[in-house]
N, C-alpha and C positions, 0 to 999 in steps of 0.2 A: 178087291182085298185090300189093296194098296189105297185105294181113295180113302177106305173107311179109316185105316192107319193114320193118313195125313190128316184127316179132318180132328180126329182124335188126338193126334200130337199138336194140331192147332187150337185145339179149347185148351188143354193143358197149359199151354203158354200164356193164353188169353187168361185163362184164371189164377196162373204166377203173378200176371201182370198186375191183376186187380188189386191181387191181395198186398203186393209191393207198394202200387198206390195209396193204399188202404192205412199202410205203416208210415206213408211218408218219405219212403226212401227217395223219390225220385225230387222230391222238393230241394232233401237236405245235398243232395248229390249236385244240384244245379246252385244250389247257393253258394257251395264251396266252392266249386267253378269260379264263379264270378268274383269273390272276394281274392281267389288265387289271380287272377289278370289284373284285378284292382292295386294289389301289392306290387305285381309286376311291372306295371306301369310307373307307379311312384319311384320304386327302386332304380330303373335305368330308363331315364326320359331320354328321348329320341329329339337330337336337334338338327334342324334340316339344313344341309349346308348350303341350299340356296337361298335360306332367308336374308333377309335384308337387315337382320339385326347386327349392331355393332359388336363385334368380340369384346370390344374393352369393356363391354358392361359386364362380363363375367371375370375379369382379373381380379385376383384376389389381393384384396388391400391389407398391408403390413397391421399387425396387431400392437405395435409401440408407433404409435404417433410422433412426427415429427416435433420437440418441443422447445425447438431452438428460438429461442427470442432474441429480435436485434439485439434488444439491450445487452446479450451475453458477448454482444462482440466486444473487443477491448475499447476504452475508450480512446485512446491514443490513435487506434488503428481507423474510427471512426475521423477523428480531427485529421489525420496525416491526409485520408483519401479528399478531403475539401480544401486542404491547404491551409487548413487554421490552426496549426500545431502552435501553441503558445510555448515559447521557453520559461522553463521554470527558475522561480528568482534565485540570485547567486546566494551561495551558502555563505554564513558568516560565522567566523570563530574569534574567540575573544581569550589572548593571552595577558594574563596578570601575573604580578609578584605584591607580596604586602610587606610593607615597614612599619614594626611596633617598637613599643619601648623595651629595651633589654631588662629591666627590671620591673616591669610588672606593673608600670608607671603609667603618666601619659605624656604627649610632648605640648607645652605650652604652645598655645596658637603663633603667637610672634614671634617666638624662635623658629617655630615650624615655617611658616610663610617665607619668613627672612631666607631659610636656607633654601624652597623651593625657588625663590625666585635667583639665588646667587646660581644654581644649577642651570639656570636657563630657562625655566619656566616661568607663563605667565598668565595671571588671572583672565579666563574668558567666560565663555560660553556655560551655561547649566551652573555657573558659580564653580566652577573645578579648575585644575591648573592644566596647562596646554605645554608641550615642548614646541618651543618656536621653530620652523626652519629657517633653511639659510634665506627665505625669499620673502621673512620674517609673518609667514601664515601657519596655520594650525593642523593644514591640511596632509595627510600622511605622516604623522605623528604619533606619540605615545600620550597619554595622558596622567593625571592624578586626582584621586577623590580623594573623601574625607571617609573611614571607614564605617561611619554612623552614617543611617540614612538622613536625608536624602543623596549625602555624600559631596554637596556643596560648604565652600568655605565663607563663613561670613567675618569680612574684612572688617566690617564696622565693629565686630565686638571682641578684638584680638587682645584685647588687657585682658579680660575676664573669661576667656574661653583656652580650652585644651581637649587636646584629640587623641583618643587611644592607637590612632596607626594612621595609613593612608595606600593608597592600593595604587599601583602602577601597570596601567593595562593598556593595550595595544588592540585595535580590531582589523583583522585581516579579512579580504584582500584589501589592499590600500594603494595609494600611487607610487608610492618611495617602495624600495626594496624592502619586502618584510623582516629579512634576518638584521639587515645592518640596524632597522630599527630597533629591533630585540635587543640586539648588543650595545645600541645606545641607551636604553631602557635598563639592563643590569647594571652598565656602568655609573648611571645616575642614582639607583637604588642602591649600590654600595658605595657612592660618595655622602649619599645622606645619612647610611648608617654610622659611618664614620662620624660624620659632624656631628650627629644628634644623638649617637649613643644608642642603636638601635638592632635589630637582628633582620633580616630578611627573610620570610617565608614564602612558600609556594599558595597556589590557589587553596588548598584545601588545609592550610594552615600549619603543615610540616616544616620544618627548617630547610631552608632552602640550601641545598648541597650540592656536588659540583656532579655526581650523575643526574640530579635532576635536573642542573641548567642544561646539560647535554641533552636531555630528553628532550627537554623543552624546546633547543633548537632545531631537534629533527625533526620534533612535529612542523616546526614555522617551515622548515623546507620541502616538507612532505606536503605539507598545505599547499602552499604555491605553485608545486608543481602539478599538482592535481587542478589545481584552480586555471596554470596555463593550457595544461592538455584539454580540460573542458572549454576552454573559450576559443582555442583552436579549431575546435570539432564544429561549436557552435556558428 
């Protein structure tokens, strides 16, 4: 009896297997298991610790590459490193005052030239007048130019010429003490104004006031101070 029951159960199992196989159940189940194993292998790769692969190959590179170029380095820095720093050219500054006729006229050329010579000025380079220094040279002094371009005085045409004004100017730095030369230039300008009947103006064309004179003197002092400091540090 038990044998017959066992054979009957076995037959039912076989029939169920045949039925499921005919429906494709086992094929689908087997395919699903292969797919799950494939996904798991891609998701969690296993790296053998005993492998000879260099770990640096797996280092994460920065998403922001270094874009600094050599040209970004300051030019001064590069020159300084190789010992080729060049000194900047010395700065220059012009200080000037003007002398014009008081009644909007012109200065007769001959009268003007005689007054300039009487004030210790000599006709020289570029056709302009220079204040003669104690050693007879023109270096480290101030100059006088005609207000009309190119600023020169044509001594061959004094009889028929006239000038609307003159410019007394000095250029710093100079060999002599700048403040002394500036004060001397102002004194000559005042003397010429008295003898020629003119008025003194600053470089912008405004009447030269006492306050403006003081301001110009302070500028001369400050420029020379900066120049001495820069020369001492170079």
